[in-house]
N, C-alpha and C positions, 0 to 999 in steps of 0.2 A: 661310664665313670661312676655313676651313682651306685650301680649294682656292685662294682668292685669295692667301693668305699664301704658300703653296707656289709659286704662279705668280710672285710678285714675287721670291722668293728665287732660283728657278731662272732667271728672266729677267734679273735685274740682277747676280746674284753666282754665276754658274754655275761659274766656275773655282774660286772659293774653296769652293763647296759640294763640288766633286769632291775638293779637297784635304782638307777636313775629313772627308768620308766615308772616305777612305783612312786618315787618322790614327785615326779611331774604329775602323775595322776592324783596324788594327794593335793597338790596345788590346784589342779583342775576342780576338785570337789570344793575346796575352799573358795575358789573363784566363783563357783555357782552360788554359794551362800552370799558372797559379797555383792554379786550383780543381780540380786533377786528381782529388781524392778526394771532392769534395763534389757529390753528384748533383744536389741542388736548385740549386746555383749554376751548374752546367753547363747544366741545363735553361733557366734564366733567361738565361744567356749565349747559348745557341743561339737562343733567341727574339729576343734583342737583335741578334744577328748577322743573322738573317733580316730584321729591320726595316732594318738598315743596307745589306744587300746588294741588297735589292729596288729602291731608287731609283737605285742606281749605274748600271745600263744606261740608264735614262732620261736621266740627266745626260750620259752618254757620247754617246748618240745626239743629244742636243740640241747638244752641242759639235761633233759631227761635221757636223751639218747647217749650222751656222754657219761652220765652217771650209771645207767643200767644198760650197757651195750649188748648184753646177751639175754636180757629179760624184757623184751619189747611188750609182750602181752601183759606182764605184771605191771609195767609202767603205764600202759594204756588203761588197764583196769583201775589202777590207783588214781590216775588222772580223772577218769569218768566219775569215780566215787567222790573225789574231792570237789569236782565241779557241781555235782548234784547236791551235795551237802551244803556247799557255799550258796547256791541259789536258794535252797530251802531256808536256811538260817537268815540269809540276807533279806529275803522277801518277808519273812515273819517279823524279824526285828525292825526292818524298815517300815513295814505296815503299822506295827504297834507304835513306833515313834511318830509317824505321821498322824495317827489317830489321837495320841496323847498331846502332841504339840502341833507344830506345823511342819513344813517341808525341810527346814534347816537341820534339825537333829540327825536325820538319816545321812545327809551329806557330811556332817561333822563326824559321825561315826565312821563313815567310809574313809574320810581323810585320816582319822586316827588309826584305823586298821591297815591302811596302805602304808603309813609311816612305820607302824609296828612290823609289817611284813618286810619293808625295806631294811629295817634294823636286823631282823632275823636273817635276811639274805646276806647281809654283811658278815654276820657271825658265822653263818654256815658256808660261806664262800671258800674258806680254807679247807673244809672237809670234802667239798665236792670237786669234781674234775672239770667244771665248766667255767 
């Protein structure tokens, strides 16, 4: 039952699923800022964040295969490049923000970037076939 429900959601509503995942991940980042001194809440939030982050690559790859059906290698190379640049920029900017302030600014920046990516996904959903 769960597998078929997930299949219908990803098959029929992939774009909206990706937007909702990004919005929930932004709430997760904001929740980590709010629960800075509550260990139990942080543990629960990290578990929730893991549940949110796990299906995101599946949705991304599903959207990519629909958008570039005959260019798998191009899409894979593009994905690898985007992931590497994201890790580098995120680690650098997050490290600098932690160094200059405390731990809250990197999470706030993450939340803002996730909300911006959700907004861009809404705008681009009309152009893409996913």
